Structures are given as structure tokens and as C-alpha cells.
C-alpha positions as MATLAB code, in Angstrom:
seq = 'MATMARSPFLAVLAIALAVTALSCGSCPPAPTVAAISPSSATAGSSQFLLTVNGNDFRSYSLVVWNGSFQVTSFVNSHQLVAVVPAAEIAQPGTVLVLVFNPPEGGTTFGGIGIMSKPLSITGCGSKNSNAVSFTIKP';
ca = [
      94.975   69.044  113.966;
      92.226   70.522  111.592;
      92.682   74.112  113.033;
      96.357   73.982  111.655;
      95.403   71.881  108.413;
      93.285   75.645  107.439;
      95.573   77.733  108.429;
      98.956   78.102  105.312;
      94.719   77.447  103.333;
      94.153   81.092  104.375;
      97.197   83.030  104.224;
      97.400   81.799  100.725;
      93.930   82.762  100.307;
      94.616   85.810  101.752;
      97.605   86.432   99.802;
      96.447   85.686   96.247;
      93.694   88.438   97.045;
      95.958   90.460   97.793;
      97.763   90.406   94.995;
      94.364   90.489   92.285;
      93.434   92.968   94.426;
      95.977   95.324   93.797;
      97.261   93.991   89.938;
      93.823   95.494   88.036;
      92.200   96.750   90.948;
      90.851   99.547   88.707;
      92.360   99.359   84.494;
      92.702  102.351   83.112;
      90.370  103.295   80.030;
      91.274  102.507   76.001;
      92.558  104.960   74.090;
      90.140  107.131   72.021;
      91.757  108.435   68.434;
      89.936  112.036   68.226;
      92.123  113.196   64.968;
      94.633  112.262   62.723;
      97.521  114.970   60.724;
      97.854  114.507   57.606;
      94.395  112.684   56.942;
      95.739  111.921   53.755;
      98.871  111.129   51.538;
      99.597  111.019   47.375;
     100.392  107.387   45.930;
     103.616  107.431   46.051;
     105.445  109.824   48.222;
     107.715  109.673   50.619;
     107.667  109.158   54.595;
     105.152  111.158   56.560;
     105.642  111.996   60.237;
     101.031  111.055   61.627;
      99.811  113.300   64.456;
      97.822  111.125   65.843;
      95.765  113.327   68.906;
      92.935  111.933   71.820;
      93.123  110.505   74.700;
      94.247  108.740   77.121;
      97.796  108.423   75.474;
     100.280  106.154   77.268;
     104.309  106.402   76.685;
     104.209  102.457   75.669;
     101.007  102.575   73.224;
     101.682  101.757   69.446;
      99.864  103.865   66.682;
      98.531  101.145   64.241;
      98.311  101.573   60.824;
      96.002   99.619   58.185;
      97.072   96.607   61.264;
     100.685   96.852   61.589;
     103.059   99.244   63.918;
     104.607  101.869   63.025;
     107.413  103.615   65.653;
     105.896  105.445   67.897;
     107.479  108.191   70.563;
     105.195  109.776   73.449;
     104.275  113.204   72.920;
     102.037  113.189   76.168;
      98.286  111.775   77.018;
      97.540  113.072   74.662;
      98.819  113.517   71.912;
     101.689  110.297   69.893;
     104.340  110.510   66.525;
     103.791  107.119   64.188;
     106.400  106.849   60.984;
     105.320  105.604   58.424;
     107.224  103.993   55.634;
     106.667  105.547   52.433;
     105.926  101.345   51.131;
     102.746  101.981   53.456;
     101.693  104.508   51.487;
     102.978  102.582   47.679;
      98.753  101.818   46.970;
      95.958  104.424   46.869;
      93.437  103.745   49.301;
      91.917  103.642   52.695;
      93.223  102.548   55.676;
      92.560  101.578   59.309;
      95.164  103.791   61.841;
      94.034  103.093   65.623;
      95.792  103.580   69.277;
      97.492   99.973   70.659;
      98.194  100.132   75.214;
      99.543   97.595   75.323;
      98.748   94.838   78.463;
      99.463   96.771   81.769;
     101.359   95.122   85.410;
     102.259   91.966   83.297;
     101.820   89.267   85.380;
     103.056   88.009   88.011;
     104.006   84.854   89.595;
     104.410   84.238   93.374;
     105.822   80.499   94.855;
     104.392   79.888   97.785;
     106.243   76.759   99.591;
     103.644   75.626  100.674;
     101.671   75.963   97.401;
     102.273   72.892   94.888;
     101.706   75.509   91.044;
     103.447   78.910   91.650;
     100.365   81.181   92.392;
      99.756   83.341   89.256;
      97.637   86.920   88.569;
      97.012   88.490   85.393;
      97.098   92.478   85.173;
      94.353   94.522   83.228;
      94.629   93.740   79.385;
      94.851   95.169   76.253;
      93.447   97.229   74.091;
      92.522   98.823   70.538;
      91.205  102.470   70.365;
      88.748  103.403   67.598;
      88.910  103.409   63.857;
      90.289  106.443   61.858;
      90.227  106.900   58.175;
      93.167  107.442   56.577;
      93.380  108.495   52.985;
      95.881  106.865   50.203;
      94.868  109.372   46.839;
      96.363  107.905   43.159;
];
């Protein structure tokens, strides 16, 4: 009887370990920003396209402008293009630009008949790049 009681537990443990290994065996590196273009604009100008060059960009990466996500187009793993609205450059100053990669893998939920709670495994977490300065001239 004792052996039969442990078998379902060992099966669930083996499944949990297998799902964990698949969910995040190797998380991708954080993105890196090498350069932005343009690197400055005049306050009060109209909206413009910001090109961000770097490494480890994903098709779902987002450009973050002074803490706000911008509409971002993926060109390739080394380049993104974002729309910077005129309202974001209304006043002179310096803002920070970075790239955000949302979490990969999401969360996997699995229900196994003998478990009282669903199995929950979280994938790779989100990652931010280094920040680069953008100057808004008077």
C-alpha cells in the first residue's frame, strides 16, 4: 500500500520537473541599446520616428521613452523603430530611452486529477536594456 501511495506523487513531481525544465531552461539575454537616431530634437517639433540600434531585440520588444511605452515596430534583432508623439517633446530637457522585453513563456497551468491545486510554472521574466539619453533642445 505504501508504494502505491507514493507513485502518484512521484509522477506529479516528475511532470513538474519536466515542465520547469522546458519553461525556462535558457532565458534570452537582456536587450542592449547601442545607439539611437536621432539623439536630439527641438522642443515643440512634430512627431518623429526614433530608430533604436542594439542587440537581442525580439518581435515583441517595446521602446520606452521616459517611462512610457511607445508604438514600436520590429525591424530585426538589432533594430527597432518607435513613433515619438509631439507631446513627448513639447518641453526642453533630457529623457531616457530604453528597450523592454516582456516576459517569455508566460505561465503554464496544468491540472492533474490527484492534485488539489493547479500546477503553476512561470517562464522567463521581463528584461530592460541600458538607458540612453535623448536631448530635447529649447
